[in-house]
DOMI-698085 format. One line per 4 residues: number of its first residue (from 0); their letters; for each residue x, y, z of C-alpha. Coordinates in steps of 0.25 Angstrom, whole numbers, plus 5000, padded with zeros to 4 digits. Each point is the difference from the previous one (the first is absolute). Layout:
N
NUM) a) X:Y:Z; ... $
//
This chain:
342
0) xxxx) 4477:5089:4840; 4988:5007:4996; 4991:5005:4987; 4996:5015:5000 $
4) xxxx) 4988:5005:4991; 5006:5014:4995; 4993:5010:4990; 5007:5009:4991 $
8) xxxx) 5001:5011:5011; 5007:4989:5010; 5010:4998:4990; 5003:5014:4997 $
12) xxxx) 5002:5002:5016; 5010:4989:5000; 5009:5006:4988; 5000:5013:5006 $
16) xxxx) 5004:4994:5013; 5010:4990:4994; 5006:5010:4991; 5005:5009:5013 $
20) xxxx) 5011:4990:5002; 5002:4992:4990; 5002:5000:4984; 4987:4996:4991 $
24) xxxx) 5002:4993:4987; 4989:4995:4991; 4997:4996:4986; 4999:5014:4991 $
28) xxxx) 4994:4999:4986; 5008:5009:4989; 4998:4999:4984; 4990:4988:5003 $
32) xxxx) 5011:4991:5009; 5001:5001:5014; 5012:5000:5007; 5006:5002:5015 $
36) xxxx) 5000:5014:5006; 5002:5006:5013; 4988:5008:5003; 4991:5009:5010 $
40) xxxx) 4988:4994:5007; 4989:5008:4990; 5006:4995:4988; 4999:4985:5003 $
44) xxxx) 4989:4993:4990; 4996:4986:5002; 5010:4992:4988; 4993:4997:4987 $
48) xxxx) 5000:4983:4997; 5011:4994:4999; 5015:5004:5003; 5008:5011:4998 $
52) xxxx) 5011:4999:4989; 5011:5000:5010; 5000:4989:5011; 5001:5001:5014 $
56) xxxx) 5014:4996:5000; 5004:5015:4996; 4999:5002:5016; 5009:4990:5005 $
60) xxxx) 5011:4998:4989; 5003:5015:4996; 5005:5004:4985; 5011:5000:5004 $
64) xxxx) 5003:4997:5015; 5011:5005:5009; 5007:4991:5008; 5013:5006:5003 $
68) xxxx) 5007:5012:4999; 5015:5003:5000; 5009:5014:4998; 5008:4999:4985 $
72) xxxx) 5010:5011:5005; 5013:4992:5003; 5004:5012:5010; 4988:4996:5009 $
76) xxxx) 5000:4992:5013; 4995:4987:4996; 4998:5003:4986; 4995:4989:4992 $
80) xxxx) 4994:4992:5013; 4986:4998:4998; 4991:5004:5011; 4985:4998:5001 $
84) xxxx) 4990:5011:4996; 4995:5008:5011; 4985:5002:4998; 4989:5000:5009 $
88) xxxx) 4988:4995:4992; 4986:5006:5004; 4988:4990:5001; 4991:4998:4987 $
92) xxxx) 4987:4995:4997; 4998:4994:4985; 4985:5002:4997; 4991:4993:4990 $
96) xxxx) 5008:4988:4999; 4994:4988:4993; 5000:4986:5005; 5010:4995:4991 $
100) xxxx) 5010:5012:5002; 4999:4998:5016; 5002:4985:4999; 5014:5003:4991 $
104) xxxx) 5005:5006:5013; 5000:4988:5007; 5006:4993:4988; 5011:5008:4999 $
108) xxxx) 5003:4999:5015; 5004:4986:4999; 5012:5002:4992; 5003:5012:5006 $
112) xxxx) 4997:4997:5014; 5014:5002:5006; 5002:5013:4991; 5001:5011:5009 $
116) xxxx) 4997:5011:4990; 4987:4992:4994; 4996:4998:5015; 5002:5015:5004 $
120) xxxx) 4990:5005:4990; 4990:4989:5003; 5002:5003:5014; 4995:5015:4998 $
124) xxxx) 4989:4995:4990; 4987:5001:5002; 4989:4993:4990; 4985:5005:4999 $
128) xxxx) 4995:4990:4989; 4987:5000:4991; 4996:4988:4997; 4994:4997:4985 $
132) xxxx) 4986:4999:4996; 5003:5002:4985; 5013:4993:4995; 5006:5004:4987 $
136) xxxx) 5000:4990:4987; 5015:4998:5003; 4998:4997:5015; 5002:4986:5004 $
140) xxxx) 5003:5000:5015; 4992:4987:5004; 5009:4992:4991; 5011:5005:5007 $
144) xxxx) 4996:4995:5014; 4994:5015:5003; 4985:5006:5000; 4993:5012:4996 $
148) xxxx) 4997:5001:5015; 5013:4995:5006; 5006:5009:5012; 5013:4992:4999 $
152) xxxx) 5010:5013:5003; 4990:5012:5004; 5000:5006:5014; 4986:5005:4996 $
156) xxxx) 4991:4993:4989; 4989:5009:4995; 4988:4994:4993; 4990:5010:4993 $
160) xxxx) 4985:4997:5003; 4988:5008:5001; 5001:5013:5007; 5016:4999:5004 $
164) xxxx) 5011:4989:5002; 5001:4989:5008; 5015:5001:5006; 5007:4988:5006 $
168) xxxx) 5010:5004:5008; 5010:4988:4999; 5013:5003:5008; 5004:5008:5011 $
172) xxxx) 5006:5011:4992; 4987:5001:4994; 4993:5001:5013; 5009:5010:5004 $
176) xxxx) 4994:5009:4988; 4986:4999:5004; 5001:5000:5014; 4994:5011:5008 $
180) xxxx) 4996:5008:4987; 4986:4995:4999; 4990:4995:5009; 4989:4990:4999 $
184) xxxx) 5003:4996:4986; 5000:4986:5002; 4993:4992:4990; 4987:4993:5001 $
188) xxxx) 4998:4986:5000; 4993:4999:4988; 5013:5009:4993; 5009:4991:5005 $
192) xxxx) 4992:4988:4994; 5000:5008:4987; 5015:5002:5000; 5001:4983:5002 $
196) xxxx) 4991:4998:4989; 5008:5009:4989; 5012:4993:5005; 4995:4986:5000 $
200) xxxx) 4993:5003:4984; 5014:5005:4996; 5008:4989:5004; 4991:4991:4992 $
204) xxxx) 5009:5001:4989; 5011:4995:4994; 5008:5002:5013; 4994:4987:5006 $
208) xxxx) 5008:4987:5003; 4998:4996:4986; 5005:5014:4992; 5011:5001:4992 $
212) xxxx) 5010:5006:5012; 4997:4986:5008; 5001:4992:4989; 5014:5007:4994 $
216) xxxx) 5006:4999:5014; 4999:4985:4999; 5004:4998:4986; 5015:4995:4997 $
220) xxxx) 5002:5013:4991; 5014:4994:4998; 4995:4990:4991; 4996:5012:4991 $
224) xxxx) 5013:5007:5000; 5002:4996:4986; 4986:5000:4995; 4998:5006:4985 $
228) xxxx) 4992:5012:5003; 5010:5007:5007; 5007:5004:4987; 4988:5004:4995 $
232) xxxx) 4998:5009:5012; 5014:5005:4998; 4998:5003:4984; 4989:5010:5004 $
236) xxxx) 5007:5007:5011; 5009:5012:4998; 5007:5000:5014; 4996:5014:5003 $
240) xxxx) 4998:4997:5014; 4988:5007:5003; 4992:4988:5006; 5012:5000:5011 $
244) xxxx) 5000:5015:5003; 4985:5000:5002; 4998:4986:5006; 4999:5003:5016 $
248) xxxx) 5007:4986:5004; 5012:5002:4990; 5011:5006:5008; 5014:4998:4991 $
252) xxxx) 5010:5010:5004; 5014:5005:4996; 5009:5006:5010; 5011:5012:4996 $
256) xxxx) 5008:5009:5005; 5000:5015:4995; 5007:5012:5002; 4995:5014:4998 $
260) xxxx) 5009:5013:5004; 5007:4992:5011; 4988:4994:5006; 4998:4986:4997 $
264) xxxx) 4988:4990:5004; 4998:4985:4998; 4986:4999:4993; 4990:4989:4997 $
268) xxxx) 4992:5000:4989; 4991:4992:4992; 5005:4990:4990; 4992:4990:4992 $
272) xxxx) 5002:4985:4997; 4995:5003:4986; 5013:5008:4996; 5012:4992:4994 $
276) xxxx) 5010:5007:5009; 4992:4996:5013; 5007:4986:5002; 5014:5003:4992 $
280) xxxx) 5012:4996:5009; 5014:5008:5000; 5006:4989:4993; 4989:5004:4987 $
284) xxxx) 4992:4986:5004; 4986:5002:4999; 4991:4988:5005; 4988:5008:4993 $
288) xxxx) 5004:5004:4989; 4989:4996:4991; 4986:5008:5000; 4993:4986:5001 $
292) xxxx) 5008:4998:5014; 4997:5013:5004; 4984:4998:4997; 5000:4989:5007 $
296) xxxx) 5007:5003:5012; 4990:5010:5003; 4988:4991:5000; 5008:4988:5008 $
300) xxxx) 5003:5010:5009; 4987:5005:5003; 4993:4986:4998; 5011:4990:5006 $
304) xxxx) 5014:5005:5007; 4992:5010:5007; 4989:4990:5006; 5010:4990:5003 $
308) xxxx) 5008:5009:5010; 4989:5008:5006; 4987:4994:4997; 4991:5011:4991 $
312) xxxx) 5000:5001:4986; 5009:5013:4997; 4989:5007:4993; 4987:5007:5006 $
316) xxxx) 4991:5001:4989; 5000:5016:4998; 5001:4998:4985; 5010:5010:4996 $
320) xxxx) 5007:4993:4992; 4989:4995:4991; 4995:5015:5000; 5015:5007:4996 $
324) xxxx) 5006:4988:4991; 5003:5007:4987; 4999:4986:4994; 4988:4995:5007 $
328) xxxx) 5006:4988:5008; 4991:4996:5011; 5004:4993:5012; 4986:4992:5001 $
332) xxxx) 5002:4993:4986; 5013:4995:5005; 4994:4995:5013; 4990:4994:4990 $
336) xxxx) 5011:4994:4992; 5007:4996:5013; 4988:4993:5005; 4996:4992:4987 $
340) xx) 5014:4993:4998; 5001:4987:5009 $
//
């Protein structure tokens, strides 16, 4: 692909042209906390450091998501026969996405590779990411195999430099966003070298081969299944589920049918492995009835079960769970505990 050098006016030009045929979304700060919002071109502001409170999964797993519809009137032809939802999705561009959030889309694509609802939303979404020059104290993407300068999952990666941005066009979809809109914006060899240097410096931390992510993937975590620290961790946890709802790579869900005034729909909505009823069987049996079992399962899934099945950790190091946990549970401390046990 190619790397462009854009100034602020170039970005405004692109936003105006994109807005003609697509929906634009970006983090917007309100009451001191950023959240995702549909915007107009002139509303875009380069996001502050860190990530918005809600993750990118809100675009791919709506809360709730209608899967099927049906008539609940007995006299109607085809009553109670579920039918696909008829809707034509408009293409959308999500701006200001940080590397950790962009990478979460790729991780979620692994278990949902054959899910038609997820795939349809992914196919109509373009991600214009902004790399991080000043991570927050709760960020630990390099621990999870990422980097503040990572570009995985992005169609265009924007890096702020003196005089504007270096825009790395990474995919065919990204190329389609800039083709024929801006001429003579190719970055100079010096600017390309500057971007390469920034990425090498960012990758030089704990995301290397000896970092926690790689060590934990190789470690036999099943030996830690009955480790004593699980109980201490569970004693602190109040099972509120905030960590799972805010996490970009937690995707537990439930499916229910609901009927309102003769119209029915089958919906998929978020659920949490931290809730006692999540694993309760119709028989009444619950394999994870105890809090310690649920706490252990959450971390084992991210650090053992998911990597065994798909390869990478099911964590991008965004730090939302650390920032929002009401009892200050820190997944980095859990990783340290796991690493310290032979």
